[in-house]
C-alpha positions as CSV (number, residue, x, y, z in Angstrom):
1,X,126.4,100.1,107.1
2,X,123.2,98.2,107.6
3,X,120.4,99.5,105.1
4,X,116.8,99.4,105.7
5,X,115.1,98.2,102.5
6,X,111.1,98.1,101.9
7,X,109.6,96.0,99.3
8,X,105.9,96.6,98.7
9,X,104.2,93.4,97.6
10,X,104.5,89.3,97.5
11,X,104.2,88.4,94.1
12,X,106.7,87.7,91.4
13,X,108.3,91.0,91.3
14,X,108.4,91.3,95.2
15,X,109.9,87.8,95.5
16,X,112.6,88.3,92.7
17,X,113.4,91.7,94.3
18,X,114.0,90.3,97.9
19,X,116.1,87.5,96.6
20,X,118.3,89.7,94.7
21,X,118.6,92.6,97.3
22,X,119.7,90.1,99.8
23,X,122.4,88.7,97.4
24,X,123.6,92.4,96.7
25,X,123.2,93.7,100.2
26,X,123.9,90.5,102.8
27,X,123.8,92.7,105.9
28,X,120.8,94.8,105.0
29,X,117.5,94.7,107.0
30,X,114.7,93.7,104.4
31,X,111.2,94.1,105.0
32,X,108.5,92.7,102.7
33,X,105.1,94.6,103.1
34,X,101.8,92.9,102.0
35,X,98.5,91.9,103.8
36,X,99.1,88.2,103.8
37,X,102.6,86.4,103.8
38,X,101.7,84.1,100.9
39,X,102.4,83.9,97.2
40,X,99.7,83.0,94.8
41,X,101.2,81.2,91.7
42,X,98.8,83.0,89.2
43,X,100.0,81.4,85.9
44,X,98.4,78.1,87.0
45,X,95.0,79.3,87.7
46,X,94.1,78.2,84.2
47,X,94.2,74.6,85.3
48,X,91.7,75.1,88.4
49,X,88.5,74.8,86.3
50,X,89.8,71.4,85.0
51,X,90.8,70.1,88.4
52,X,94.6,69.8,87.1
53,X,95.3,72.1,90.0
54,X,93.6,72.7,93.5
55,X,93.6,76.1,95.1
56,X,96.0,74.8,97.7
57,X,98.5,73.7,95.2
58,X,98.8,77.3,94.1
59,X,98.7,79.3,97.5
60,X,102.2,79.1,99.0
61,X,103.0,80.4,102.5
62,X,106.0,82.6,102.6
63,X,107.4,81.6,105.8
64,X,110.2,79.3,104.7
65,X,111.3,81.7,101.9
66,X,111.4,84.7,104.5
67,X,113.4,82.8,107.1
68,X,116.0,81.5,104.4
69,X,116.7,84.9,103.3
70,X,116.3,86.6,106.6
71,X,113.6,88.8,105.4
72,X,111.1,90.5,108.0
73,X,107.4,90.7,107.1
74,X,104.9,93.5,107.8
75,X,101.4,92.3,107.6
76,X,99.5,95.5,106.2
77,X,98.4,96.9,102.8
78,X,100.3,99.9,101.7
79,X,98.1,102.9,101.7
80,X,100.8,105.7,100.7
81,X,104.4,106.9,101.0
82,X,106.0,110.0,102.6
83,X,109.3,111.6,103.2
84,X,110.3,111.2,99.6
85,X,109.6,107.5,99.6
86,X,111.6,106.8,103.1
87,X,108.1,106.2,104.9
88,X,105.7,103.6,103.8
89,X,102.2,103.9,105.3
90,X,100.0,100.9,105.7
91,X,96.7,100.2,107.3
92,X,98.6,98.5,109.9
93,X,101.4,101.2,110.9
94,X,104.3,102.9,109.2
95,X,107.6,101.2,107.9
96,X,110.8,103.4,107.6
97,X,113.4,102.7,104.8
98,X,116.6,103.9,103.2
99,X,115.5,102.2,99.9
100,X,112.4,101.3,98.5
101,X,111.0,99.0,95.7
102,X,107.3,99.2,94.8
103,X,106.2,95.6,93.5
104,X,102.5,95.5,94.6
105,X,101.1,95.2,91.2
106,X,98.3,97.1,89.7
107,X,94.3,96.5,89.7
108,X,91.8,96.1,86.9
109,X,89.6,99.0,85.7
110,X,86.0,98.2,86.8
111,X,84.0,100.8,85.1
112,X,81.9,99.3,82.3
113,X,78.4,98.8,82.8
114,X,77.3,95.4,84.4
115,X,80.9,94.7,85.2
116,X,79.5,92.8,88.2
117,X,78.1,90.2,86.1
118,X,81.8,89.0,84.8
119,X,84.5,87.0,86.2
120,X,87.8,88.2,85.9
121,X,90.2,85.4,86.0
122,X,93.5,86.9,87.2
123,X,92.0,88.4,90.2
124,X,93.0,85.2,92.0
125,X,92.0,81.9,93.3
126,X,88.6,82.7,94.3
127,X,87.8,83.8,90.8
128,X,89.1,80.6,89.4
129,X,87.1,78.5,91.7
130,X,84.0,80.4,90.7
131,X,84.7,79.4,87.2
132,X,85.0,75.9,88.1
133,X,81.9,75.7,89.9
134,X,79.9,77.7,87.4
135,X,80.9,75.5,84.7
136,X,80.3,72.3,86.5
137,X,76.6,73.4,87.4
138,X,75.9,74.3,83.6
139,X,74.4,71.5,81.3
140,X,74.9,73.9,78.3
141,X,74.6,77.4,77.3
142,X,76.7,80.3,76.0
143,X,80.1,81.0,77.1
144,X,82.0,84.3,76.4
145,X,85.9,85.0,76.9
146,X,87.3,88.5,76.2
147,X,89.8,91.1,77.4
148,X,90.4,94.8,76.9
149,X,93.2,97.2,77.5
150,X,93.7,100.7,79.2
151,X,93.7,103.4,76.4
152,X,95.6,105.5,78.3
153,X,98.4,102.6,79.0
154,X,98.8,100.4,75.9
155,X,100.8,98.0,77.7
156,X,98.5,97.5,80.8
157,X,96.5,94.4,79.5
158,X,96.4,90.9,80.3
159,X,95.6,89.0,77.0
160,X,97.6,85.7,77.1
161,X,95.8,84.3,80.4
162,X,92.4,84.9,78.4
163,X,93.6,82.9,75.5
164,X,94.6,80.0,77.8
165,X,91.2,79.9,79.8
166,X,89.4,80.1,76.2
167,X,91.4,77.3,74.6
168,X,91.7,75.2,78.0
169,X,88.0,75.3,78.9
170,X,87.1,74.4,75.3
171,X,89.4,71.6,75.4
172,X,87.9,70.6,78.7
173,X,84.3,70.5,77.4
174,X,85.5,68.3,74.6
175,X,87.2,65.8,77.0
176,X,83.9,65.6,79.2
177,X,82.1,65.1,75.9
178,X,80.1,68.4,76.5
179,X,81.2,70.7,73.9
180,X,78.3,70.5,71.6
181,X,76.2,71.6,74.4
182,X,78.0,75.1,74.5
183,X,78.3,78.1,72.2
184,X,81.7,79.7,72.9
185,X,82.4,83.4,71.7
186,X,85.7,85.2,72.0
187,X,85.5,89.0,71.9
188,X,87.8,91.9,72.3
189,X,87.7,95.5,71.0
190,X,91.0,95.3,69.2
191,X,90.9,94.3,65.6
192,X,94.0,92.4,66.2
193,X,93.8,90.8,69.5
194,X,97.0,89.7,71.1
195,X,99.1,91.8,68.7
196,X,101.9,92.3,71.2
197,X,102.7,88.4,70.6
198,X,103.5,89.3,67.1
199,X,101.3,89.2,63.8
200,X,102.2,85.5,63.2
201,X,100.7,84.6,66.8
202,X,97.5,86.7,66.2
203,X,96.7,84.8,63.0
204,X,97.5,81.4,64.4
205,X,95.4,82.1,67.5
206,X,92.4,83.3,65.3
207,X,92.8,80.2,63.1
208,X,93.0,78.0,66.0
209,X,89.6,79.6,67.3
210,X,87.9,78.9,63.8
211,X,89.1,75.4,63.8
212,X,87.7,74.9,67.1
213,X,84.3,76.1,66.4
214,X,84.7,79.4,68.5
215,X,82.8,82.5,67.4
216,X,85.1,85.5,67.0
217,X,83.7,89.0,67.9
218,X,86.6,91.5,67.5
219,X,87.1,95.0,66.5
220,X,84.2,96.6,68.4
221,X,84.0,98.9,71.4
222,X,82.4,97.0,74.5
223,X,79.3,98.7,75.9
224,X,78.4,96.7,78.8
225,X,77.4,93.2,80.3
226,X,74.4,91.5,81.7
227,X,73.6,88.2,83.5
228,X,73.1,86.5,80.1
229,X,74.6,88.8,77.5
230,X,77.7,90.9,76.4
231,X,76.9,93.9,74.4
232,X,79.3,95.9,72.0
233,X,79.1,98.6,69.5
234,X,79.0,95.5,67.0
235,X,75.8,94.0,68.6
236,X,74.7,92.0,71.4
237,X,75.3,88.1,72.0
238,X,74.2,85.7,74.6
239,X,76.6,84.8,77.3
240,X,75.4,82.7,80.5
241,X,79.0,82.8,81.8
242,X,81.5,85.8,81.0
243,X,85.1,85.7,81.5
244,X,86.5,89.1,81.0
245,X,90.0,90.7,81.6
246,X,89.6,94.5,81.7
247,X,92.6,96.7,81.2
248,X,94.9,97.4,84.3
249,X,95.5,100.7,86.1
250,X,97.5,101.6,89.3
251,X,96.5,100.8,92.8
252,X,94.1,103.3,94.1
253,X,96.8,104.7,96.8
254,X,99.0,105.7,94.0
255,X,96.8,108.6,93.0
256,X,96.8,110.1,96.6
257,X,100.6,109.9,96.8
258,X,103.3,112.1,95.6
259,X,104.3,109.5,93.1
260,X,104.5,110.5,89.4
261,X,101.8,108.6,87.5
262,X,101.2,107.9,83.8
263,X,98.2,108.7,81.9
264,X,97.1,105.3,82.7
265,X,97.6,105.6,86.4
266,X,100.7,103.6,86.9
267,X,104.0,104.7,88.5
268,X,106.4,106.6,85.8
269,X,109.9,105.0,85.8
270,X,112.9,105.0,83.5
271,X,114.6,102.0,81.8
272,X,116.6,101.5,85.0
273,X,113.3,101.2,87.1
274,X,113.9,104.4,88.9
275,X,110.6,106.2,90.0
276,X,111.1,109.7,88.2
277,X,112.1,112.5,90.7
278,X,112.8,110.2,93.8
279,X,116.1,109.0,95.3
280,X,116.4,105.2,96.3
281,X,113.0,104.5,95.1
282,X,112.3,101.8,92.4
283,X,109.3,99.9,90.9
284,X,109.0,96.7,89.1
285,X,106.2,94.8,87.6
286,X,102.4,95.7,87.1
287,X,102.8,98.8,89.3
288,X,105.1,100.6,86.7
289,X,104.7,102.5,83.6
290,X,108.2,101.9,81.9
291,X,109.9,102.8,78.5
292,X,109.8,100.2,75.7
293,X,108.2,98.9,72.8
294,X,104.5,98.7,72.6
295,X,104.6,95.0,72.8
296,X,106.4,95.1,76.2
297,X,104.2,92.6,78.2
298,X,102.5,92.9,81.8
299,X,103.8,89.3,82.8
300,X,105.6,87.5,85.5
301,X,108.7,87.0,83.5
302,X,108.9,90.9,82.7
303,X,108.0,91.7,86.3
304,X,111.2,89.6,87.5
305,X,113.5,91.1,84.9
306,X,112.5,94.6,86.1
307,X,112.8,93.5,89.8
308,X,116.2,92.2,89.4
309,X,117.3,95.5,87.6
310,X,115.9,97.5,90.2
311,X,117.4,95.5,93.0
312,X,120.8,95.9,91.2
313,X,120.5,99.7,90.8
314,X,119.1,100.2,94.2
315,X,122.3,98.5,96.0
316,X,124.5,100.6,93.6
317,X,122.6,103.9,94.5
318,X,122.8,103.3,98.2
319,X,126.5,102.8,98.0
320,X,126.9,105.9,96.3
321,X,127.6,104.4,92.7
322,X,125.7,105.4,89.5
323,X,122.9,103.1,88.8
324,X,123.7,101.2,85.3
325,X,121.5,98.3,84.7
326,X,118.6,98.6,82.2
327,X,115.9,95.8,82.4
328,X,115.8,93.4,79.6
329,X,112.9,93.7,77.4
330,X,111.6,90.0,76.5
331,X,108.2,88.3,76.1
332,X,108.1,84.5,77.0
333,X,104.8,82.7,77.4
334,X,103.2,79.4,76.8
335,X,99.5,79.8,75.8
336,X,98.4,76.5,77.4
337,X,95.3,74.5,76.1
338,X,95.0,72.0,79.0
339,X,97.2,69.2,77.3
340,X,99.1,71.2,74.7
341,X,100.8,74.6,74.6
342,X,102.1,77.2,72.2
343,X,105.4,78.8,73.1
344,X,105.6,82.5,72.1
345,X,109.0,84.3,72.2
346,X,109.6,87.8,71.5
347,X,112.6,90.3,71.9
348,X,113.7,93.5,70.3
349,X,115.6,91.4,67.5
350,X,113.1,88.5,66.9
351,X,109.7,86.8,67.4
352,X,108.9,83.3,67.3
353,X,105.7,81.3,67.6
354,X,105.8,77.3,67.9
355,X,102.8,75.2,67.1
356,X,100.8,73.4,69.7
357,X,102.6,70.7,71.2
358,X,102.3,68.4,74.4
359,X,105.9,69.4,75.3
360,X,104.7,73.0,75.6
361,X,102.2,72.0,78.1
362,X,104.7,69.9,79.9
363,X,107.4,72.5,79.8
364,X,104.8,75.0,81.6
365,X,104.2,72.6,84.4
366,X,108.0,71.9,84.8
367,X,108.6,75.5,85.3
368,X,105.7,75.9,87.9
369,X,107.3,73.0,90.1
370,X,110.8,74.4,89.5
371,X,109.8,78.0,90.5
372,X,107.7,76.8,93.6
373,X,110.4,74.7,94.9
374,X,112.3,77.9,95.7
375,X,109.5,79.3,97.7
376,X,108.5,75.9,99.5
């Protein structure tokens, strides 16, 4: 039987799901649904401000990948689903399926007063370019770096990349011999920012900030932003350029669909990545709300692990077998600072953090090259 499989998205989870579905269902008709047939390598956005990477280095057309794996592409943004998941609505027509994997990511919560004054780095290449150009035009001033979470979805945050922008830009300014002209503040409403990395990692990151002359403003709820300030319940401080990563929630169309949602607006799923109450419908990556420990990250590696479990279980369900594979819960990241990297690893059994090493930086660059080779 030839199955029709739809995969919503074109990021890490979607690419991993497409590859695994093809391997498990060689004769399936697979359709990837996204506005553009391109992949953005988000982990390397941190290197755009320093010029280590240019925008086109991280924007990968998917034509070769799609052809290699015999995957069709539907140009369109998903707007909803119908018929118990068997139809995906887009702004460019409908796509029918026998099985569906939702891997379209989420969106950042933009509700704080003055949020228009900040740059959210993980929104993509344009944001990273804006940071690069703003920094280049500054002779000095106050820089602020911060992140927050979704109070209704503790796992829905991106703190790791903000640490990388903080340490990377601080290092960049030192190499440019401009560091003395800038005051740098790190802020976060959590009293222990980055706790999902482990207590030892938090202590080491905060100690590194102090050693680098970075002001630490944590444990205070954020009240809002201005063109030249950040205001929290603990006070107001100057910021001529603010980089801020808000908490995440689900895409807007989730709320108007029949999909079951968590309190934080993500699609509720079980440990097999099945969408609750739906047949042949799975979710992977930032779009989903999954059972697991409080430190379970929203990151590319975790998204891939969930996507592979989703592909395996969908293939079994379509063939009349019982889904049986739980996704592995694991945190692996390198907190890069332009020429060094701190490796952090966490699993249900252990947590490890390594000191900043040049090897860590080059390991991150090697992984980027290895990963993108698959798409190019």
